[in-house]
C-alpha positions, 0 to 999 in steps of 0.5 A: 557592417564591420567585423568585430574581432573576437577574443582569443580563447585558451585553445586558440592560444595553444593551437595557433603557432607563433608567426616566427616559429622555427622547425626547432621550436615546433620539434621542441614543443612536440617532444615536450608534450609527446605524440602517439602515432598509430597505424595499420598495415595489411599485406595481401595478395589477390584480395586476400589479407595475409598479414595484419600489423597494428603499429603504435609508437610514442614520440617524446623526450626521454626525461618525460618518461624516465624518472630522474635517479638523482631525485629523492624517492617518496616514502611509500605509505606503510600505515601508521608508525608504532609509538616508542615507549617513553622512558 
């Protein structure tokens, strides 16, 4: 029996790297999406835990987390405006 080729899903297209991807392409994609790294470090002596560190870091491009100062700020909603009297 011949195998039928299954149709690629959206997840397959996102997760499968292109065949000609370079390290720079993968790093660019990683920084555009962002990655959170979590880790635990336990220092101990003779089976006694002395120091416990829980580490977390965010790795992403700076323009993803910092607002652009040249962008026009949105007006905050201060409720309905008062009508001016008609003269």
